[in-house]
matplotlib code that plots the C-alpha trace (Angstrom):
import matplotlib.pyplot as plt

x = [-13.0, -12.3, -14.9, -13.4, -11.0, -7.4, -8.2, -11.2, -9.1, -6.3, -8.8, -10.5, -7.2, -6.1, -9.3, -9.1, -5.5, -6.2, -9.3, -7.9, -4.3, -3.6, -0.3, 0.2, 0.4, -2.9, -4.6, -3.4, -4.9, -8.2, -8.6, -7.2, -4.4, -0.6, 1.2, 3.1, -0.1, -1.3, 2.1, 2.1, -1.6, -1.1, 2.4, 2.6, -0.9, -2.8, -0.7, -2.0, -5.6, -6.0, -3.0, -4.6, -5.5, -2.0, -0.4, -2.7, -2.0, 1.8, 1.6, 0.0, 2.5, 5.5, 4.1, 3.8, 7.3, 8.6, 6.8, 7.6, 10.6, 8.3, 5.6, 8.4, 9.7, 6.2, 5.6, 8.9, 8.0, 4.5, 6.1, 8.5, 6.1, 4.1, 7.1, 8.2, 10.5, 14.2, 15.3, 18.4, 21.0, 23.4]
y = [-9.2, -11.7, -14.2, -14.5, -17.2, -16.4, -17.0, -14.7, -12.0, -12.3, -11.8, -8.9, -7.2, -7.7, -6.3, -3.3, -2.6, -2.9, -0.7, 2.0, 1.8, 2.0, 0.9, -2.1, 0.2, 1.9, -1.4, -2.6, 0.4, 0.1, -3.6, -3.3, -5.8, -5.6, -4.6, -7.9, -9.8, -7.8, -8.3, -12.1, -12.4, -10.6, -11.7, -15.3, -16.7, -15.1, -16.7, -20.1, -18.9, -16.7, -16.2, -13.6, -11.4, -11.9, -10.6, -7.5, -6.7, -7.2, -4.5, -2.0, -2.9, -2.5, 0.9, 2.0, 0.9, 2.8, 6.0, 5.8, 8.1, 10.8, 10.3, 10.6, 13.8, 15.3, 14.3, 16.0, 19.1, 19.3, 18.9, 21.8, 24.0, 24.6, 26.0, 29.6, 30.7, 30.9, 34.3, 36.0, 36.3, 38.6]
z = [8.4, 11.2, 10.0, 6.5, 5.6, 4.7, 1.0, 1.0, 2.8, 0.2, -2.6, -0.9, -0.2, -3.8, -5.2, -2.9, -3.9, -7.6, -7.4, -5.2, -6.2, -2.5, -0.9, 1.3, 4.3, 3.3, 2.8, 6.2, 7.8, 5.9, 6.8, 10.4, 9.9, 9.8, 6.6, 6.9, 6.7, 3.7, 1.9, 2.6, 1.5, -1.8, -2.6, -1.5, -0.8, -3.7, -6.4, -5.3, -5.1, -8.2, -10.5, -12.7, -9.7, -8.2, -11.4, -11.4, -7.8, -8.4, -11.1, -8.7, -6.0, -8.4, -9.5, -5.9, -5.2, -8.1, -7.0, -3.2, -3.4, -5.0, -2.2, 0.4, -1.1, -1.2, 2.4, 3.4, 1.4, 3.0, 6.5, 6.1, 4.1, 7.3, 9.2, 9.3, 6.5, 7.5, 8.7, 7.2, 10.0, 8.2]

ax = plt.figure().add_subplot(projection="3d")
ax.plot(x, y, z, "-o")
ax.set_aspect("equal")
plt.show()
């Protein structure tokens, strides 16, 4: 990834997010870069490189944003489902 230009990186990130429906955080982990870089690439730089691709990736990012409270709730549920059930102290 280090040898690619910023424009190529932005396009690759956008295509990955669109194909996988992954989050900014997931894409950052996959490509080994910061989530700030991913966000800047697909939100600001990409519109000047490929407007159509920028619109498509924006749809995925908006969908992820709308669903994040659900993912957060599921993560919390999974976290506490592995603990012992509460005991009745009556």
